[in-house]
Rosetta silent file (secondary structure, phi, psi, omega in degrees, C-alpha in Angstrom):
SEQUENCE: MATEIQSLVNEEFQRDLNQHIKNSALQQAGLKNGKEIIDEYSVNFEYGLAFEHLLYMIDETGITVSQSSSTLLFELSEEMNLSIDEIKSQLKLK
SCORE:     score description
SCORE:     0.000 S_00000001
   1 L     0.000  -37.798  178.232  118.065  113.538   89.733 S_00000001
   2 H   -64.705  -34.826  177.787  115.662  113.723   92.693 S_00000001
   3 H   -64.748  -42.939  179.417  116.352  117.449   92.932 S_00000001
   4 H   -64.731  -44.048 -179.680  115.415  118.000   89.295 S_00000001
   5 H   -64.412  -41.286  176.659  112.257  115.914   89.624 S_00000001
   6 H   -61.314  -43.706 -179.045  111.231  117.732   92.788 S_00000001
   7 H   -60.253  -43.123 -179.369  111.861  121.081   91.168 S_00000001
   8 H   -69.390  -32.890  178.184  109.637  120.134   88.176 S_00000001
   9 H   -65.844  -45.784 -177.591  106.888  118.860   90.567 S_00000001
  10 H   -59.039  -38.011  179.213  107.146  122.153   92.470 S_00000001
  11 H   -63.237  -41.007  179.912  106.686  124.095   89.144 S_00000001
  12 H   -64.983  -40.505  173.485  103.531  122.024   88.487 S_00000001
  13 H   -57.174  -48.831 -178.763  102.227  122.869   91.975 S_00000001
  14 H   -60.578  -40.437  178.085  102.890  126.549   91.362 S_00000001
  15 H   -60.515  -44.667  177.837  101.040  126.380   87.997 S_00000001
  16 H   -63.626  -36.913  179.930   98.051  124.845   89.711 S_00000001
  17 H   -67.006  -43.383 -177.379   98.081  127.512   92.432 S_00000001
  18 H   -65.908  -28.885 -178.881   98.342  130.295   89.848 S_00000001
  19 L   -95.195    1.504  178.682   95.395  128.802   87.950 S_00000001
  20 L    59.524   39.731  178.982   93.457  128.264   91.163 S_00000001
  21 L   -82.092  120.810  178.093   93.055  124.534   90.455 S_00000001
  22 L  -104.510  153.531  178.906   91.556  122.671   93.354 S_00000001
  23 L    57.700   41.558  178.283   91.698  118.886   93.904 S_00000001
  24 L   -75.639  159.139  174.513   94.497  118.523   91.467 S_00000001
  25 H   -58.980  -23.666 -177.220   96.347  115.239   91.018 S_00000001
  26 H   -70.430  -12.850  179.561   99.255  117.017   92.558 S_00000001
  27 H   -73.499   -4.537 -177.647   97.498  116.882   95.907 S_00000001
  28 L   -66.359  153.594  179.529   98.449  113.233   96.316 S_00000001
  29 L   -64.448  141.302  171.877  100.611  112.139   99.197 S_00000001
  30 L    90.571    0.487  179.531  104.363  111.998   98.500 S_00000001
  31 L   -97.748  -48.988 -174.806  104.607  114.548   95.733 S_00000001
  32 L   -72.714  -22.702  176.805  105.216  117.877   97.441 S_00000001
  33 L  -118.827   33.565 -177.992  107.734  116.332   99.789 S_00000001
  34 H   -54.730  -46.004 -179.446  108.985  113.701   97.336 S_00000001
  35 H   -64.978  -36.036  173.103  112.620  114.444   97.604 S_00000001
  36 H   -59.582  -43.880 -179.667  112.523  114.087  101.355 S_00000001
  37 H   -64.715  -41.193 -176.993  110.905  110.666  101.014 S_00000001
  38 H   -64.319  -48.294 -179.353  113.518  109.633   98.403 S_00000001
  39 H   -58.447  -43.010 -179.226  116.359  110.872  100.684 S_00000001
  40 H   -63.442  -45.203  176.322  114.927  108.979  103.628 S_00000001
  41 H   -57.388  -49.208 -173.452  114.672  105.720  101.564 S_00000001
  42 H   -63.487  -44.118  175.905  118.214  106.220  100.337 S_00000001
  43 H   -56.625  -36.153  179.030  119.641  106.837  103.838 S_00000001
  44 L   -88.857   10.919  177.106  118.023  103.604  104.931 S_00000001
  45 L    61.064   29.570  172.872  119.487  101.708  101.883 S_00000001
  46 L   -96.830   63.916 -172.722  115.968  101.294  100.432 S_00000001
  47 H   -68.528  -30.796  177.781  117.124  102.094   96.908 S_00000001
  48 H   -63.064  -45.359  176.062  114.341  100.166   95.244 S_00000001
  49 H   -64.278  -40.379  177.254  111.720  102.218   97.090 S_00000001
  50 H   -61.317  -42.903  178.031  113.545  105.408   96.304 S_00000001
  51 H   -63.988  -43.960 -179.318  113.548  104.489   92.605 S_00000001
  52 H   -64.732  -35.740 -179.963  109.914  103.541   92.644 S_00000001
  53 H   -69.403  -36.387  175.358  109.099  106.887   94.318 S_00000001
  54 H   -59.800  -50.403 -179.332  110.959  108.791   91.587 S_00000001
  55 H   -61.520  -40.382  178.455  108.888  106.960   88.979 S_00000001
  56 H   -57.045  -47.742 -177.115  105.711  107.629   90.982 S_00000001
  57 H   -60.767  -42.997  178.156  106.494  111.354   91.046 S_00000001
  58 H   -66.385  -48.169 -175.807  107.101  111.437   87.295 S_00000001
  59 H   -68.387  -42.874 -176.349  104.087  109.352   86.372 S_00000001
  60 H   -69.058  -29.437 -175.036  101.539  111.012   88.680 S_00000001
  61 H  -100.135  -18.262 -178.059  102.510  114.604   87.655 S_00000001
  62 L    71.748   18.773  178.891  103.207  114.021   83.964 S_00000001
  63 L   -68.311  157.788  175.609  106.426  115.985   84.154 S_00000001
  64 E  -106.575  119.406 -177.329  109.094  115.688   81.457 S_00000001
  65 E   -93.427  159.161 -178.349  112.535  114.918   82.807 S_00000001
  66 L   -65.948  162.533 -178.416  115.791  115.848   81.124 S_00000001
  67 H   -62.888  -40.906  179.233  117.589  113.393   78.799 S_00000001
  68 H   -63.797  -34.937  179.450  120.331  112.908   81.396 S_00000001
  69 H   -71.172  -38.504 -178.900  117.828  111.971   84.134 S_00000001
  70 H   -64.341  -40.854 -177.129  115.994  109.635   81.692 S_00000001
  71 H   -68.554  -38.322  178.026  119.281  107.940   80.851 S_00000001
  72 H   -65.741  -40.824  178.060  120.128  107.548   84.550 S_00000001
  73 H   -61.523  -44.317  179.160  116.664  106.068   85.193 S_00000001
  74 H   -60.830  -42.478  179.557  117.237  103.536   82.403 S_00000001
  75 H   -63.991  -42.449  176.735  120.628  102.631   83.788 S_00000001
  76 H   -65.096  -39.098  178.395  119.215  102.168   87.242 S_00000001
  77 H   -61.022  -38.430  177.071  116.381  100.022   85.934 S_00000001
  78 H   -65.671  -46.902  178.238  118.904   97.734   84.303 S_00000001
  79 H   -57.625  -31.838  178.403  120.921   97.494   87.533 S_00000001
  80 L   -94.253    9.489 -179.217  117.728   96.597   89.352 S_00000001
  81 L    52.972   44.207  173.221  116.627   94.123   86.697 S_00000001
  82 L  -102.177  156.433 -178.655  113.517   96.066   85.960 S_00000001
  83 L   -68.978  119.072  178.607  111.783   96.267   82.617 S_00000001
  84 H   -66.953  -31.967  179.315  113.078   99.207   80.624 S_00000001
  85 H   -63.808  -37.607  178.895  109.978   99.113   78.419 S_00000001
  86 H   -66.330  -41.125 -179.013  107.865   99.677   81.577 S_00000001
  87 H   -69.249  -42.784  178.807  110.053  102.628   82.583 S_00000001
  88 H   -57.736  -37.217 -179.244  109.986  104.083   79.020 S_00000001
  89 H   -65.045  -24.251 -177.517  106.200  104.025   79.061 S_00000001
  90 H   -92.203  -19.165 -175.811  106.183  106.194   82.181 S_00000001
  91 L   -95.251  138.385  164.085  108.745  108.779   81.004 S_00000001
  92 E  -106.411  130.743 -178.807  108.284  111.749   78.778 S_00000001
  93 E   -99.154  144.441  175.938  111.591  112.908   77.400 S_00000001
  94 L   -74.892    0.000    0.000  112.653  116.486   76.784 S_00000001
């Protein structure tokens, strides 16, 4: 899922570059190297932080994730006792 999200974020970066958009919301820390951050959290058993970073990447870029990734995010939110309604409000579904 992190690979899909990073790929979608990278596509948004490329779109901004092609349109010569400066000072885009995509210039925020942790977006261009988001998968690396998620991997580092995961390796260190910081799964909550990895999950939060996934949501941050989705929310800040406005990307639309696949149905399978959305389903997985909902399942993870249940496992972590997080509000699914809060997660749904951040996600756009394909």
